[in-house]
N, C-alpha and C positions, 0 to 999 in steps of 0.2 A: 122801295127800298127793304135792305134785306131783316130779317123778321127770327125771332130765337126758336131756336132747334125743338123740333117737335121729336117726339121719343123717337128711339129703333134707328136715329140718324146714325152713321159709318163713317168716319172720316180716314182715308188711307190715308199716307204719305213715305214716298217713296224716295230717299237723300244717296242717290248716284253720284259716279265719279261725272258725268255727262250730264245728268239735266236732273232738276230736281221737280215730281210730280204728287199731286195731291187729287183725289175722287172723293165725293162726298156721295152712298149710297144709305137707301131705304130700305128695309125688309118689306116687300108687298105682303100682300093678304094670303095667297099661296105657299110661302116662304121664299121665294123668288127674291132676287136682290136688282133692286132698280137704280141705273148712276142717277144721279140727279145734276151733280155737275164735278168737271175737270181741271184742273189747271196745269201749269209747267212752263220752268221757268230755267236757265242756262245755270248748270253750279257750276261754280268757280270757285270753291272751298273746301273740294274734297279731293283729293288726292288717293289712288287706289283701295277707296271705300274710305279712308281715315281722315276723321275732321281738319284739314291743314292751316283752314282761319273762318274764324267761328263767327266772325262780323259777317261775312261775304255769305257765308253759310246762311246765317238767321235769316239775310234781306230775300234770299232765292227759296225759304222758305215761306216765309214771310208773304211774297209774292204770288207764291205756285196757292196755296191755300187761300187769299184775297183771291182770285182770277177763278176757284171754284166756287166759293161763298158765292160774286155775285155772279154764276151761272145758275146754281141753285137757287138764288134768291132768302140765301140765311146763312145767317152765323153760328157756328160750331166753336167749342170752346176744347177739346179733347182729340186727340188722334192715335192710329196705330200705325207704328213707325217702322221700316225696316233695319236692317243690320245685316252687310255684306263683306263688311271687309276682313280681313286675311285673320287668323288666331280663332276661327270658330271650329267648335269641335262635337262628336256628337258620338253617342256611347248609351248603350242598353245595358238598363240594371239590373238585375233581378231579385226576389224576397217573396221568400214562401216561409208558412209556419203551419203546424196541425191544429185540425179541424176535430180529430177524435170523429169522425163517420156523420156527423149531423148534417143539420139542411145551413146551406151559408143565408146569414142572416147580414141584413146591413150594416149590424154592428160589429159584423168580423170583415164585411168589406172595409170598412172606414179604419177599422185597426192597422189591418194592412196598409193601407195609405200610408196612417202616419208612420208607419214602421222603415215604407218606403222615404218617406220624406227625412227620416232622420237615417238614413243610411247611406242619402248620397255624400257626397265629398267631390266637391269641385275643382281639388285640388291647386287650390288658390287662382282658378277663375273664377267668372260671375253666372252664374248660370242663366241662361234667358228661356228653359223649357223644362220642366218636369211633370210629367203629363203618364198617366199610365195608360199604357196600350190594349194590350190582352191579356188574358187571369190565364191560368191557368190550373185544372182540379186535376191533382194526383197523375201528375206529370203533363196530361194532354195540352199541350199549347194549342192558342186561336182560340181561345172560350171570349164571346163578347158582350156576357149577362150569367154572370154565375150564381147570382141571387134566386134564393129556393133549391138550388143543386145540393145534392150532398157529396159530399169528399172528405178522405181523409187527410188532406194537406191542401190549401187554396194558395195562390201565388200569382203573380204579378208581374209582369214586365214594365219600367218605368222607361220614359226617352227620354233622355235628357240634352241638352245643347248647351255649350258653355262658350262664354269667349273671354278674351283679357279684358278685364276690370276699364282700364281708363278709357280704349276707345269707344265704350259705351255709355261712359259716362258723359263724353265729351259732348256725344251726340243726345244723349239728352238735355244736356246743359243748351246747347243749340236751339233746340223745339222751345224748351220753358223759357229762354230770352224772347221767340217769338211770341212769347206769350198764349203757349197753347200746352193743354195738359196731357200728359204721356199718358195712357192708357197702360200701353205694352208696347217694350222693347222686343219686335219677332226675329227671329234668325231668316234672310231670305230665302235657303231654299227650301226652310218647309213652306210659307207662304205661296214660293213661285209652286211648288208640288201639287198645290191646292188647285192653282190657278190651271192647269197644262197637264195633268196627268190625271189618267181616271183611277177609279178605286180597283180595279181588275188589276193596272199598273204597275199601280203602288202595292199589292198582294204579291201577285206574280214574283217581281223583281223587276225594275229599273232601272236606269243611268241617268241624271237630268245633269248637262251642262249647261251651265247658265256663261252667255259670254258678254259678259258687264263692258263698260269703258275703260275699266283698267284694272277689272281683278275677274277671271273666269271661276267657280266655283263647279265643282264636281263632287256630286251626290246619289249615292245608291238608297234605293227604299226595297223594302222587300219588307215581308209579312206586314201588310199598311204603314208602316212607320218609318221613318228616314235610321239608315242600321249604320251609316258609313260618310262621310266626306274631309273634300280636304280641297285648300285653294290654291290657284296657280295666279301669281302677279306679274301676269300678260294678258291684256284684255283687246276690247277695237281701237281705242285710240292708240294703241299702241301701233296697226295699220296707218290710218290717220299721220303721224309723224312719222314713219315711213314712207311715207310717199309725201308728203313736206320736205322731207330732208334731199331725198333721192332726185328733184323736179325742181327743187329749190322755191318751191312758192310758200306761200302763206298757211297755218293750218284748216284755215275758214275753207279756200281754196281745196286744199286738201279731200277736205272731209266732204267738199262737192262733187270731186274727181270721185272719191270710194261710193257715194251713192250712185250718181248718175250712168258710172263708166266702168264700175270696180266689178269685178266677180269672180267669184272662187275658182270656176272652168275655164279653159283659153280652147280657142277655136281657132281657124285658118284666118280666120275673116279678120281678127284682130292684127294681125299684121298689115293692115290694110287702113283701120278705121281710124284716121287723126283725133286726138286731143289737142287743145291751145290749151298752153299751163302758162298764168300769167305769175310776174317772178313778186319778190319778197318787196322790190322796191316799187311796184305798180302805184302803190296810193300817192308818192311822191309824184308821181307822173314822170318817173325815168326808169329807163330799163326798157327793154324790151322782151317779150316773152317768147317760149319754145313752142313746141309742136311734139309730141311725141303718139307712140304707136299704144293703141290700147293694148297689146299684148305686152309693151314695156311696163302698162301699170299695172296688169294683170301679176307679171313677172316679181315686178314689187311686194304685191298683197299674197302671194302664194308662198312668198317665201319664207314673212313672220305665221301664214297660216299653218305652215311643214313643221313648226318649232313647235307653234302651239300645240298641235293636234299628237304631235309626237309627246309632249309633257302631260296633255289627256292621256293616253294610251296609258302612261308611265300607271295615272293616278287611278286607272280603271284595274289595271293591274294589281297594285297596292290594297285596292281596297276588295280584289279577290271576286270581280265581277266578272267571271270568264266560263267559260264551257257552254252547255248548250243553253243553261238560265241568262248567261251574259251576254245577251245577244240584240236587245232593246234600247235605243238611246234618243235619249228627247230633247233638242239643241234649241236655248231658249234666248231670251235677253237680246239688247240692243246690235251685238254683230252677228247674232242667228238674222236679220236683215239681209245681209248679203246676199249679192243676186247669186246661184246655185251654190250656196254652201252647203245643203243638206247631202247634195249628188256627192259632193266635194269629203265630207266629211264619214259620210256613207263608206267611201275605195279608201281613205286612209283609216280609218277604225275596223274597217273588216265588218262593221255589225250594222243593222239596222238603225235609218235615223230617219226621223221628223223632224220636222217644225213644230215649240210650244206655243200655242199660241192661247190669251184668256177666251176663256169659252164657260157660257152659264151667264150672262150679266144681261141684263135688260138694259134697252136702252143705253151701250158703250157706245160712245162715236168713234165713228169709223179710223181715222186718226188715234184713237186708244188700242186697238183690237191688235194689235200687233203684237209680237216677242218682246220691245222695249218694254211692253209694261204689264207682261205678266207676276210680274211680283207685287205691283200696285192691287192690281185685281185680285190676289191671291191673301193681304194681308184684308179686305174686304169681306173675303170669304172666310178668312181666319175668325176674324173681330163678329162674324155673324154665328158662326158655330161656338167661339167663348169657347173652347176646351179645357177641362177641368187642370188646373196646375196645383202641383203640392204644393210648392211652394207658398200656397194660399192657406194653407192648412195652420191651425193654430198650435204651438208645440204642446203635446199629450204627454203625463205620466204617466200611459196605461202602457202595463210592462204585456210583449207579444213571446208566446214561444217559438222558437226558430230551432230545427232538426241542429244538431253540434254538427261542426265542420261544415256550415251548410256556406259559399263562397255569396256576399251578401250583393257585390257589385264587380260582375264579370260580364266580360263582350258574350254578345248572343249572336253573332253574325254567322256563324256557320248552325248553329241552330235555328233562324229565318232560315237562313239559303236551303237547308233540308226540308225544309215545310211548304218551300212552292217548288 
């Protein structure tokens, strides 16, 4: 019989286009995260990251969480939820004010963060994250702890992630209808980056490519934070659909063919390896199956991958991820489980590519240790860190002097890249 949730329990909920997965974890005595239970259900109500069928999504959420609760032997009441749909935007706001050379006190930091909160203009979008990233002292960037240091000017870079409001509200509604409290809705790239990128990678500069079922998110990390983000409405499910359409079979069979026989790279032997393909009408006992070569299957997969990698390359150029620093790409998400995808992407993008898997979790089941579950693991890390969010600050009438003509909200990508 399930018991009440103990203190320090974290429940992560990843609602994707192909699956809904849940994880219950707890902080250990040494600060490590211990996985107590996981659950997974097929996602039937989500298209391209957006809720298309609220009732179906609600059922999948409830069943995934209940499965995790049974394994963990406990009941949970609140969850940290991921949001991965298109429409996500990432920017960095900068604000600064005069100190007059005295030592930085906590009240100065509080006043600065309050001013930062009031300066954020989401331009009609819903803010998911507004977090102080790094401080500046007299123009010197990269200061993590300014308290107690002398400065004439104190500033802060604020990492802001926003999204279209309606899809976020729909996501929250589905979770609430499953009788769960939403602790926070986290942008998928923010969570995934915590699970499969090292702190040094995020500092030096790295591109994270999340190949989900219905959408591929390309995000750029620099200076320890997310500084650029774009979404491509193509995912691993499109490869499955291409296979089903090309060979006249059901999606379930096409998915099986992709997983067991598919690859991103071809070899001469593929022309001789044969694959049986069941027709769509096979369930009725009618129709005869066909046989194809593995080379034919890989050709269909490659056609879609070529298109996707072309879009990823365009996104990286638009994000200005180029030159000597634009070399490292981490590929994750369910699509990253395709055989040979890292070698293929490395050749297609002309950059160093590795597969990003969740790491740092104790007792994580082997089945949930692949790139398809990086976002789920990242949610647990994010919840454990529980970073400061400026939206939680109460409005204040405190006046803050800012230098005349200072741009409060501006892009800092060039600055971040210059620093790494």
